[in-house]
MITI-232414 format. One record per residue (C-alpha): x, y, z; residue in one letter; residue number from 1; chain. Coordinates in steps of 0.2 Angstrom, whole numbers. Layout:
BEGIN
((X,Y,Z),A,NUM,A)
...
// end
This chain:
BEGIN
((-185,-163,45),M,1,A)
((-170,-157,34),L,2,A)
((-154,-165,41),P,3,A)
((-144,-150,49),V,4,A)
((-125,-152,56),V,5,A)
((-117,-140,67),L,6,A)
((-98,-136,68),M,7,A)
((-91,-122,79),C,8,A)
((-75,-114,78),L,9,A)
((-68,-101,91),Y,10,A)
((-60,-86,85),L,11,A)
((-46,-84,96),A,12,A)
((-41,-66,101),Q,13,A)
((-24,-63,94),A,14,A)
((-85,-34,-126),A,15,A)
((-91,-17,-119),Y,16,A)
((-97,-5,-132),A,17,A)
((-90,12,-130),V,18,A)
((-102,28,-132),Q,19,A)
((-90,39,-141),V,20,A)
((-98,57,-144),T,21,A)
((-92,67,-159),S,22,A)
((-80,78,-149),N,23,A)
((-73,64,-139),A,24,A)
((-54,61,-143),T,25,A)
((-47,43,-144),P,26,A)
((-33,39,-134),L,27,A)
((-17,42,-144),K,28,A)
((-4,28,-147),L,29,A)
((14,29,-152),D,30,A)
((30,17,-152),I,31,A)
((43,17,-140),G,32,A)
((59,8,-148),D,33,A)
((76,10,-140),D,34,A)
((84,-4,-150),G,35,A)
((81,-17,-137),K,36,A)
((64,-16,-132),Q,37,A)
((46,-11,-140),L,38,A)
((35,-1,-129),K,39,A)
((17,5,-132),L,40,A)
((15,23,-127),L,41,A)
((-3,29,-122),V,42,A)
((-8,47,-122),H,43,A)
((-24,54,-117),R,44,A)
((-27,73,-121),R,45,A)
((-31,79,-104),E,46,A)
((-17,70,-95),I,47,A)
((-3,68,-108),G,48,A)
((7,54,-107),Q,49,A)
((-2,40,-98),V,50,A)
((10,25,-97),C,51,A)
((23,14,-108),E,52,A)
((17,-4,-110),L,53,A)
((31,-16,-111),W,54,A)
((20,-32,-118),C,55,A)
((33,-44,-117),Y,56,A)
((44,-42,-102),E,57,A)
((41,-61,-97),G,58,A)
((40,-76,-108),G,59,A)
((50,-81,-123),P,60,A)
((48,-65,-134),F,61,A)
((60,-51,-134),R,62,A)
((64,-38,-147),Y,63,A)
((53,-36,-163),G,64,A)
((47,-25,-175),K,65,A)
((33,-11,-174),A,66,A)
((22,-2,-186),T,67,A)
((9,12,-183),K,68,A)
((-6,11,-194),R,69,A)
((-15,25,-202),D,70,A)
((-31,21,-191),D,71,A)
((-21,25,-175),G,72,A)
((-17,6,-171),S,73,A)
((0,-1,-168),V,74,A)
((6,-18,-172),V,75,A)
((20,-27,-164),F,76,A)
((28,-43,-172),V,77,A)
((39,-54,-161),H,78,A)
((47,-70,-165),S,79,A)
((55,-85,-154),S,80,A)
((61,-101,-162),G,81,A)
((47,-107,-174),R,82,A)
((34,-95,-166),M,83,A)
((28,-79,-171),S,84,A)
((17,-67,-161),A,85,A)
((7,-53,-168),T,86,A)
((1,-40,-155),T,87,A)
((-11,-26,-162),V,88,A)
((-15,-12,-151),F,89,A)
((-32,-3,-155),T,90,A)
((-39,12,-147),P,91,A)
((-58,11,-142),A,92,A)
((-64,28,-138),G,93,A)
((-56,38,-125),Q,94,A)
((-56,26,-112),D,95,A)
((-50,10,-118),R,96,A)
((-36,1,-129),V,97,A)
((-38,-18,-135),F,98,A)
((-22,-29,-134),M,99,A)
((-24,-43,-146),D,100,A)
((-11,-56,-146),I,101,A)
((-10,-71,-158),V,102,A)
((5,-84,-156),V,103,A)
((7,-96,-170),E,104,A)
((19,-110,-171),G,105,A)
((21,-130,-167),P,106,A)
((11,-135,-154),I,107,A)
((26,-141,-144),E,108,A)
((32,-124,-143),E,109,A)
((16,-117,-139),L,110,A)
((13,-128,-124),R,111,A)
((29,-120,-116),R,112,A)
((22,-103,-117),V,113,A)
((16,-101,-99),S,114,A)
((15,-82,-98),L,115,A)
((17,-65,-105),I,116,A)
((24,-51,-94),G,117,A)
((14,-35,-99),P,118,A)
((23,-22,-88),C,119,A)
((13,-5,-88),M,120,A)
((26,8,-82),Q,121,A)
((23,25,-77),F,122,A)
((40,33,-72),W,123,A)
((39,45,-87),H,124,A)
((20,50,-83),S,125,A)
((19,67,-75),E,126,A)
((2,62,-69),A,127,A)
((5,45,-62),F,128,A)
((24,42,-57),R,129,A)
((28,41,-39),R,130,A)
((31,55,-27),Q,131,A)
((48,51,-19),E,132,A)
((45,32,-14),T,133,A)
((36,17,-20),L,134,A)
((26,17,-4),V,135,A)
((17,33,-11),E,136,A)
((14,24,-28),F,137,A)
((8,8,-21),A,138,A)
((-4,18,-10),A,139,A)
((-14,23,-26),R,140,A)
((-13,5,-34),C,141,A)
((-29,-5,-31),F,142,A)
((-37,-21,-35),L,143,A)
((-53,-29,-32),Y,144,A)
((-55,-41,-17),T,145,A)
((-71,-47,-9),M,146,A)
((-70,-30,1),R,147,A)
((-72,-20,-16),G,148,A)
((-59,-9,-23),P,149,A)
((-44,-10,-11),V,150,A)
((-28,1,-11),G,151,A)
((-14,-10,-10),M,152,A)
((-6,-2,5),M,153,A)
((-23,-7,14),D,154,A)
((-20,-25,10),T,155,A)
((-9,-36,21),A,156,A)
((9,-34,14),R,157,A)
((20,-49,15),G,158,A)
((40,-46,16),Q,159,A)
((51,-46,1),M,160,A)
((63,-59,3),K,161,A)
((77,-50,-7),S,162,A)
((78,-39,8),Y,163,A)
((81,-39,26),K,164,A)
((65,-39,37),P,165,A)
((72,-23,45),D,166,A)
((76,-14,29),A,167,A)
((67,2,25),P,168,A)
((62,-7,9),E,169,A)
((52,-18,21),N,170,A)
((44,-5,32),N,171,A)
((32,-6,25),P,172,A)
((36,-18,9),P,173,A)
((38,-8,-6),W,174,A)
((30,-20,-18),T,175,A)
((18,-34,-18),Q,176,A)
((11,-49,-29),W,177,A)
((-7,-56,-27),Y,178,A)
((-14,-73,-33),V,179,A)
((-32,-73,-39),P,180,A)
((-45,-86,-32),F,181,A)
((-46,-102,-42),G,182,A)
((-26,-101,-42),R,183,A)
((-16,-111,-28),A,184,A)
((-6,-98,-19),H,185,A)
((14,-103,-22),P,186,A)
((18,-92,-7),G,187,A)
((34,-83,-12),D,188,A)
((34,-75,-29),I,189,A)
((50,-71,-38),W,190,A)
((57,-64,-20),A,191,A)
((43,-50,-21),F,192,A)
((31,-48,-5),G,193,A)
((16,-59,-8),A,194,A)
((1,-55,0),S,195,A)
((-13,-67,7),G,196,A)
((-27,-55,1),D,197,A)
((-35,-62,-15),R,198,A)
((-43,-54,-30),P,199,A)
((-58,-58,-36),I,200,A)
((-56,-49,-53),H,201,A)
((-41,-51,-65),D,202,A)
((-39,-32,-66),L,203,A)
((-27,-21,-57),V,204,A)
((-25,-1,-58),G,205,A)
((-18,14,-52),V,206,A)
((-25,31,-49),A,207,A)
((-16,47,-53),S,208,A)
((-7,58,-42),R,209,A)
((-21,70,-41),D,210,A)
((-32,56,-39),R,211,A)
((-43,62,-53),K,212,A)
((-39,48,-66),W,213,A)
((-34,30,-66),L,214,A)
((-26,18,-77),A,215,A)
((-27,-1,-77),A,216,A)
((-26,-17,-86),I,217,A)
((-35,-34,-86),G,218,A)
((-39,-49,-94),C,219,A)
((-50,-65,-92),H,220,A)
((-37,-78,-85),H,221,A)
((-22,-71,-74),T,222,A)
((-10,-81,-63),T,223,A)
((-5,-65,-54),T,224,A)
((-7,-47,-51),L,225,A)
((3,-35,-43),G,226,A)
((14,-19,-42),Q,227,A)
((33,-20,-45),G,228,A)
((49,-14,-40),W,229,A)
((47,2,-51),H,230,A)
((32,13,-55),D,231,A)
((22,0,-63),C,232,A)
((8,-13,-61),I,233,A)
((7,-30,-69),H,234,A)
((-6,-42,-73),H,235,A)
((1,-58,-78),V,236,A)
((-10,-69,-90),P,237,A)
((-11,-87,-91),D,238,A)
((-7,-90,-109),M,239,A)
((-11,-108,-108),Q,240,A)
((-29,-104,-104),K,241,A)
((-29,-96,-122),Y,242,A)
((-21,-111,-131),L,243,A)
((-31,-118,-146),D,244,A)
((-22,-134,-149),A,245,A)
((-32,-139,-164),G,246,A)
((-27,-122,-173),A,247,A)
((-9,-122,-167),S,248,A)
((-11,-105,-159),R,249,A)
((-14,-94,-144),I,250,A)
((-26,-80,-144),V,251,A)
((-28,-67,-130),H,252,A)
((-34,-52,-127),R,253,A)
((-30,-39,-113),S,254,A)
((-37,-22,-111),V,255,A)
((-30,-6,-105),L,256,A)
((-41,7,-97),Y,257,A)
((-39,26,-95),V,258,A)
((-53,36,-87),M,259,A)
((-59,47,-74),P,260,A)
((-56,39,-56),N,261,A)
((-71,30,-55),D,262,A)
((-69,11,-48),K,263,A)
((-86,5,-51),R,264,A)
((-88,12,-69),R,265,A)
((-69,3,-71),L,266,A)
((-77,-13,-65),L,267,A)
((-92,-12,-76),E,268,A)
((-82,-9,-91),S,269,A)
((-71,-24,-87),F,270,A)
((-85,-34,-84),R,271,A)
((-93,-30,-100),R,272,A)
((-77,-33,-109),D,273,A)
((-73,-50,-101),F,274,A)
((-90,-60,-98),A,275,A)
((-91,-72,-83),A,276,A)
((-77,-86,-85),K,277,A)
((-85,-103,-89),P,278,A)
((-91,-113,-74),A,279,A)
((-84,-129,-78),G,280,A)
((-87,-140,-64),D,281,A)
((-91,-124,-53),G,282,A)
((-106,-120,-41),I,283,A)
((-117,-105,-39),S,284,A)
((-122,-95,-24),V,285,A)
((-139,-87,-21),S,286,A)
((-148,-78,-6),V,287,A)
((-163,-88,-1),V,288,A)
((-175,-87,13),N,289,A)
((-173,-70,19),H,290,A)
((-154,-70,19),G,291,A)
((-149,-88,19),G,292,A)
((-137,-95,6),L,293,A)
((-141,-108,-6),A,294,A)
((-125,-118,-15),V,295,A)
((-130,-125,-31),S,296,A)
((-120,-138,-41),T,297,A)
((-122,-141,-60),R,298,A)
((-130,-158,-57),S,299,A)
((-147,-161,-62),A,300,A)
((-152,-172,-48),T,301,A)
((-144,-164,-34),A,302,A)
((-155,-150,-25),T,303,A)
((-147,-134,-17),P,304,A)
((-137,-135,-3),L,305,A)
((-141,-124,12),D,306,A)
((-127,-114,19),L,307,A)
((-129,-105,38),S,308,A)
((-116,-96,48),L,309,A)
((-120,-89,66),V,310,A)
((-108,-78,76),V,311,A)
((-110,-82,94),N,312,A)
((-102,-68,104),N,313,A)
((-103,-70,123),A,314,A)
((-120,-79,121),G,315,A)
((-127,-67,109),R,316,A)
((-130,-76,93),R,317,A)
((-130,-66,77),H,318,A)
((-137,-75,62),R,319,A)
((-127,-70,45),A,320,A)
((-140,-61,35),V,321,A)
((-132,-62,17),W,322,A)
((-133,-50,3),K,323,A)
((-125,-50,-14),A,324,A)
((-111,-38,-16),S,325,A)
((-110,-26,-31),S,326,A)
((-92,-29,-30),W,327,A)
((-93,-48,-32),G,328,A)
((-97,-63,-20),G,329,A)
((-109,-60,-5),H,330,A)
((-107,-50,12),V,331,A)
((-115,-50,29),S,332,A)
((-113,-37,42),D,333,A)
((-122,-39,58),S,334,A)
((-112,-25,67),G,335,A)
((-104,-38,78),A,336,A)
((-96,-47,65),A,337,A)
((-93,-46,46),R,338,A)
((-94,-61,35),L,339,A)
((-89,-64,16),W,340,A)
((-93,-78,4),A,341,A)
((-87,-80,-13),Y,342,A)
((-89,-95,-25),A,343,A)
((-77,-101,-38),H,344,A)
((-72,-117,-47),D,345,A)
((-77,-130,-35),G,346,A)
((-77,-120,-18),A,347,A)
((-85,-107,-8),V,348,A)
((-72,-96,1),E,349,A)
((-78,-89,18),L,350,A)
((-72,-78,30),W,351,A)
((-78,-71,47),A,352,A)
((-70,-55,57),S,353,A)
((-74,-47,73),V,354,A)
((-66,-33,82),P,355,A)
((-52,-38,93),S,356,A)
((-59,-26,106),S,357,A)
((-75,-39,109),M,358,A)
((-76,-55,118),P,359,A)
((-70,-71,111),P,360,A)
((-83,-76,98),A,361,A)
((-86,-92,88),R,362,A)
((-94,-96,72),V,363,A)
((-107,-109,70),E,364,A)
((-108,-116,53),A,365,A)
((-123,-128,47),A,366,A)
((-125,-136,31),L,367,A)
((-141,-144,26),G,368,A)
((-154,-146,11),G,369,A)
((-167,-158,4),K,370,A)
((-160,-176,2),G,371,A)
((-143,-171,8),W,372,A)
((-137,-183,22),R,373,A)
((-122,-182,34),P,374,A)
((-108,-193,31),I,375,A)
((-91,-198,42),Q,376,A)
((-76,-186,36),A,377,A)
((-60,-194,34),P,378,A)
((-48,-198,48),K,379,A)
((-38,-182,52),D,380,A)
((-50,-171,43),V,381,A)
((-60,-158,53),P,382,A)
((-75,-155,43),A,383,A)
((-94,-157,42),I,384,A)
((-97,-168,27),V,385,A)
((-113,-170,17),Q,386,A)
((-117,-181,2),Q,387,A)
((-130,-176,-12),S,388,A)
((-145,-186,-14),P,389,A)
((-140,-195,-29),D,390,A)
((-123,-199,-20),G,391,A)
((-113,-191,-34),A,392,A)
((-108,-175,-24),W,393,A)
((-98,-172,-8),T,394,A)
((-99,-155,1),A,395,A)
((-87,-153,15),A,396,A)
((-84,-138,26),I,397,A)
((-66,-135,33),V,398,A)
((-58,-120,44),W,399,A)
((-42,-113,45),E,400,A)
((-33,-122,60),Q,401,A)
((-25,-106,69),R,402,A)
((-10,-107,80),E,403,A)
((-9,-96,95),A,404,A)
((1,-80,91),G,405,A)
((1,-82,73),N,406,A)
((-18,-77,67),P,407,A)
((-12,-74,49),G,408,A)
((-21,-58,49),T,409,A)
((-15,-40,42),G,410,A)
((-28,-31,52),S,411,A)
((-31,-27,69),A,412,A)
((-46,-38,69),D,413,A)
((-49,-56,73),V,414,A)
((-52,-66,57),S,415,A)
((-53,-84,52),V,416,A)
((-54,-92,35),R,417,A)
((-66,-107,30),G,418,A)
((-70,-116,14),R,419,A)
((-84,-126,8),L,420,A)
((-78,-140,-5),L,421,A)
((-91,-146,-16),I,422,A)
((-84,-159,-29),F,423,A)
((-91,-174,-39),K,424,A)
((-84,-190,-31),G,425,A)
((-84,-200,-14),S,426,A)
((-78,-193,3),V,427,A)
((-61,-202,0),A,428,A)
((-55,-187,-11),A,429,A)
((-58,-175,4),L,430,A)
((-41,-181,11),Q,431,A)
((-32,-174,-3),E,432,A)
((-42,-158,-5),R,433,A)
((-39,-154,14),W,434,A)
((-21,-156,12),A,435,A)
((-21,-144,-3),E,436,A)
((-31,-131,6),T,437,A)
((-20,-131,22),Q,438,A)
((-5,-129,10),L,439,A)
((-13,-114,1),E,440,A)
((-18,-107,17),W,441,A)
((0,-107,25),R,442,A)
((6,-99,8),H,443,A)
((-7,-85,7),S,444,A)
((-1,-75,23),M,445,A)
((-4,-62,29),P,446,A)
((-20,-58,25),Y,447,A)
((-33,-44,31),S,448,A)
((-52,-44,32),M,449,A)
((-57,-29,42),P,450,A)
((-72,-31,53),S,451,A)
((-75,-13,48),R,452,A)
((-69,-5,32),E,453,A)
((-59,11,36),P,454,A)
((-64,27,29),E,455,A)
((-55,33,13),E,456,A)
((-38,36,18),K,457,A)
((-29,42,3),V,458,A)
((-34,59,-1),Q,459,A)
((-28,73,-13),A,460,A)
((-14,83,-8),G,461,A)
((-9,85,10),G,462,A)
((7,79,19),V,463,A)
((14,62,17),R,464,A)
((27,53,25),F,465,A)
((39,41,18),A,466,A)
((55,30,25),P,467,A)
((71,38,25),N,468,A)
((79,42,9),A,469,A)
((96,48,16),E,470,A)
((112,38,20),P,471,A)
((116,36,39),D,472,A)
((99,42,45),M,473,A)
((95,28,58),T,474,A)
((79,40,63),Y,475,A)
((77,49,48),G,476,A)
((60,51,41),L,477,A)
((54,58,22),T,478,A)
((41,72,23),I,479,A)
((32,74,7),V,480,A)
((24,91,4),P,481,A)
((7,94,-3),P,482,A)
((14,103,-18),W,483,A)
((15,95,-34),K,484,A)
((32,90,-40),D,485,A)
((36,99,-23),G,486,A)
((51,87,-20),G,487,A)
((55,81,-1),T,488,A)
((60,88,16),L,489,A)
((71,74,26),H,490,A)
((71,75,44),S,491,A)
((85,68,55),N,492,A)
((73,65,71),F,493,A)
((84,66,80),P,494,A)
((102,69,72),E,495,A)
((108,69,91),H,496,A)
((99,68,110),L,497,A)
((113,72,121),E,498,A)
((114,75,140),H,499,A)
((127,84,151),G,500,A)
((140,97,147),D,501,A)
((151,84,138),V,502,A)
((137,78,128),G,503,A)
((134,60,132),Y,504,A)
((123,50,120),G,505,A)
((105,46,122),I,506,A)
((101,43,103),L,507,A)
((114,46,89),R,508,A)
((108,46,70),H,509,A)
((121,33,67),H,510,A)
((116,20,80),N,511,A)
((116,3,72),K,512,A)
((98,-3,74),R,513,A)
((85,-8,63),P,514,A)
((75,5,55),Y,515,A)
((62,11,69),P,516,A)
((49,22,60),W,517,A)
((33,13,57),R,518,A)
((23,22,43),I,519,A)
((4,20,40),A,520,A)
((-1,13,25),A,521,A)
((-9,28,19),D,522,A)
((8,38,23),G,523,A)
((-2,50,35),R,524,A)
((6,45,51),S,525,A)
((22,37,58),A,526,A)
((29,33,74),A,527,A)
((43,24,84),Y,528,A)
((47,19,101),E,529,A)
((65,14,105),V,530,A)
((77,12,120),E,531,A)
((93,21,121),S,532,A)
((107,10,117),P,533,A)
((118,19,130),E,534,A)
((105,21,144),L,535,A)
((96,6,147),P,536,A)
((78,11,152),G,537,A)
((77,27,144),V,538,A)
((63,27,131),I,539,A)
((61,39,116),V,540,A)
((45,40,107),R,541,A)
((41,50,91),A,542,A)
((26,53,81),S,543,A)
((22,61,65),A,544,A)
((4,66,60),V,545,A)
((-2,74,45),A,546,A)
((-13,88,45),K,547,A)
((-18,95,29),G,548,A)
((-3,105,23),D,549,A)
((6,103,39),G,550,A)
((13,89,51),A,551,A)
((13,89,69),H,552,A)
((28,81,77),L,553,A)
((31,73,94),T,554,A)
((48,68,104),L,555,A)
((45,63,121),K,556,A)
((58,55,132),I,557,A)
((55,45,148),T,558,A)
((68,43,159),N,559,A)
((67,24,165),G,560,A)
((85,23,171),G,561,A)
((93,28,189),N,562,A)
((101,44,184),R,563,A)
((97,60,180),R,564,A)
((98,67,162),L,565,A)
((105,84,165),E,566,A)
((104,98,152),R,567,A)
((95,87,138),V,568,A)
((101,93,121),K,569,A)
((91,89,105),P,570,A)
((96,91,87),L,571,A)
((81,89,76),L,572,A)
((89,92,58),C,573,A)
((79,95,44),F,574,A)
((87,95,27),W,575,A)
((77,106,13),Y,576,A)
((89,105,-2),A,577,A)
((78,91,-10),K,578,A)
((63,103,-10),L,579,A)
((60,109,-28),T,580,A)
((67,126,-29),G,581,A)
((75,128,-13),F,582,A)
((92,134,-8),P,583,A)
((106,121,-13),A,584,A)
((121,117,-3),R,585,A)
((133,131,2),S,586,A)
((123,143,-9),S,587,A)
((113,160,-4),D,588,A)
((105,150,10),N,589,A)
((104,163,23),F,590,A)
((95,175,11),E,591,A)
((80,163,12),H,592,A)
((80,158,30),I,593,A)
((70,168,43),Y,594,A)
((69,169,61),V,595,A)
((58,180,73),V,596,A)
((64,195,81),V,597,A)
((53,208,90),D,598,A)
((38,200,81),N,599,A)
((46,204,63),K,600,A)
((54,191,51),P,601,A)
((72,194,48),I,602,A)
((82,185,35),A,603,A)
((99,176,44),L,604,A)
((109,185,30),A,605,A)
((104,202,38),G,606,A)
((111,196,56),I,607,A)
((129,202,59),V,608,A)
((139,189,66),T,609,A)
((159,187,69),T,610,A)
((163,180,53),N,611,A)
((154,187,38),P,612,A)
((157,172,28),A,613,A)
((148,160,42),A,614,A)
((144,143,35),T,615,A)
((132,141,50),A,616,A)
((122,153,62),K,617,A)
((115,149,80),V,618,A)
((102,159,90),A,619,A)
((94,155,108),Y,620,A)
((76,158,112),V,621,A)
((73,173,124),R,622,A)
((71,166,142),G,623,A)
((80,151,138),C,624,A)
((95,148,149),S,625,A)
((101,133,142),Q,626,A)
((115,140,130),H,627,A)
((124,124,123),D,628,A)
((128,128,104),C,629,A)
((142,140,107),D,630,A)
((156,130,102),K,631,A)
((148,124,86),F,632,A)
((142,142,81),A,633,A)
((159,150,86),Q,634,A)
((170,138,76),S,635,A)
((158,144,60),R,636,A)
((160,161,66),G,637,A)
((140,162,67),G,638,A)
((134,164,85),L,639,A)
((120,178,85),I,640,A)
((121,188,101),E,641,A)
((104,194,101),R,642,A)
((91,182,107),D,643,A)
((75,178,95),I,644,A)
((58,176,100),D,645,A)
((53,159,97),R,646,A)
((60,142,90),A,647,A)
((53,146,74),L,648,A)
((63,146,57),I,649,A)
((55,149,39),V,650,A)
((63,143,24),V,651,A)
((59,150,8),T,652,A)
((61,145,-11),A,653,A)
((73,155,-21),R,654,A)
((58,164,-29),D,655,A)
((51,167,-13),G,656,A)
((33,159,-16),K,657,A)
((35,143,-8),R,658,A)
((39,142,12),K,659,A)
((42,129,25),V,660,A)
((39,133,43),V,661,A)
((47,122,57),I,662,A)
((43,126,75),T,663,A)
((44,118,91),F,664,A)
((39,122,109),A,665,A)
((44,124,122),P,666,A)
((59,132,112),G,667,A)
((78,133,115),K,668,A)
((87,138,100),S,669,A)
((89,139,81),I,670,A)
((103,133,70),L,671,A)
((105,133,51),S,672,A)
((121,125,42),N,673,A)
((123,129,24),T,674,A)
((135,114,21),V,675,A)
((122,102,24),I,676,A)
((110,113,22),P,677,A)
((98,111,35),C,678,A)
((86,121,49),A,679,A)
((82,118,66),H,680,A)
((70,125,78),A,681,A)
((76,114,93),D,682,A)
((65,111,109),P,683,A)
((70,113,127),Y,684,A)
((69,98,138),Y,685,A)
((80,104,153),G,686,A)
((85,90,166),T,687,A)
((73,74,166),I,688,A)
((74,65,184),E,689,A)
((72,46,185),P,690,A)
((54,41,183),G,691,A)
((50,57,174),A,692,A)
((45,61,156),S,693,A)
((47,77,145),V,694,A)
((38,80,129),E,695,A)
((41,93,115),A,696,A)
((28,96,101),T,697,A)
((32,104,84),G,698,A)
((25,110,68),E,699,A)
((30,108,50),V,700,A)
((19,118,38),Y,701,A)
((20,119,19),F,702,A)
((13,137,13),T,703,A)
((14,151,0),D,704,A)
((8,163,12),K,705,A)
((17,180,16),P,706,A)
((31,177,29),I,707,A)
((22,192,40),E,708,A)
((7,182,40),E,709,A)
((16,166,45),I,710,A)
((23,175,60),V,711,A)
((6,181,65),R,712,A)
((0,162,63),A,713,A)
((12,156,75),F,714,A)
((13,165,91),P,715,A)
((26,162,104),R,716,A)
((22,147,115),R,717,A)
// end
């Protein structure tokens, strides 16, 4: 009988030849030279400019000379000390550019070249640059983990050390770096956010704004991959992996990719360009015996090691039945749990994840194999250990030691990491390898291995949300419209929440507190829950959910205090000046702002008020007795005597084509201030008794439909 050892771990709840047809247009390369930097400019006929590549952002090489050849290739020549670096960029059909670097010089100088820093920049690309914030750009960036191609905002994001934890730039983190398997994770990287999610391919990319195209860069050996503080992506080649000491030179190739947004096709291209890495003392994994895993060493005398994992969930045992993943590694999905295995030099990385809604589970790990025999683990190493038949190899399986309240996961599921270590030598070396593994696991946090892969979140078009981009807006939320190059709408949500005739505060836009909004990774929803700083027990909850070309908004006030909140007055302010083509500050605003009277849209410019030059106008919704904006309106000469039909306001672009609709129910009043400039369609809360809650709902809608059609689409509520 084969020896089998069980270990239980409880999961606590907490060179590719491109087929170029005769009519295919190769990528066009040009030179960018500002006298300080050389950049490669890449163009594709269907896109225009794709990117600028600053090929020596890091490392010893700075400014050099550039030449464009008759065949369309570009050559950069840089120097540093006694070294010279020649970089040749060669278009390879319409999808790729080869980037070939040869560095020559004294061996002692070559040994100090640890990296180069290709920075693939998109801020001048209409097709790829960000829409307002880096969060939107990062959502389109992707890399390949054992889960497959994963958008960076769907990975676990570590906080940036250069910003305070409650800063908008850290909610969520705007930038992130990733360490591929086979590299010890250093933790914090250059004060950037560092994720514990591990790429399995040395390739990073970004989709275009319309999701029709992608651009990417990769090579054989990288130290890190990431997306930076700007509209850029990075792969950081490990140049010492390419050192030819005998020839006193470094020879390196990276490849830039520009193609339709097909991530499977991209990976196939990358795999053909860069064959599998040399195994060294590595190991291989294959599926055997109806879904089991066999781990093979390069020993001629050692038989394969059998690895079995079983998830025991409330007495129900689910054996992991493995299959090879087309993205790399192996995966098992029993429905009750999801497991992954990935082999690289000297180790098999293991994950197990179960939904947090399920009862506590445990993973039972078993090692066996013909001739393999169990041996004792060193003291203080929680491992099961086996030795190969010839005594030359040691195999040990270890698991992450998880502390209560610190699961180290960026998803809502319960996950744990394991590692199968296989190495030449005696068991005594396991002590050091266990210490190295523990240190790496502490550094590579947070990580996210969900038990169910979410549906594709990032879709073309549609409204998105981003952190506040205006000063002194504690509760500010940026709303990105579905229009191409549409700019942004900024919501001060709320500008104020007051109660009583004097206007006592519930919330103020200048409250000193951490930025409260928590925005989903895909930018399609956002929410916050805060307590009034002036009224203990009074809780305000806000939410925003994207629905196609619009957003559904809610603002709920729960009076958990001991006093009545009389005549609650909300001011929900929407700044439209940064919407492309819309009226600017103190201009012809009222000619482009419409309200509804007798079921007809009327421009505010056509409604007479006391002061013909009024800079603000206010009207109340018919049937609402709470008139609390008179003082402000009269000070600006803009109180409208006639009531309007509903709390709905439409702002049009100057050319009249694009419109933004803002409406809330139940309705109280509308307000527009040309000085900011802003628009309000404020809701009615009335008086809120202790223990009671009142919620108002609203819609923000972006459209090019005629105003009359808009009015019919939003009847009075």
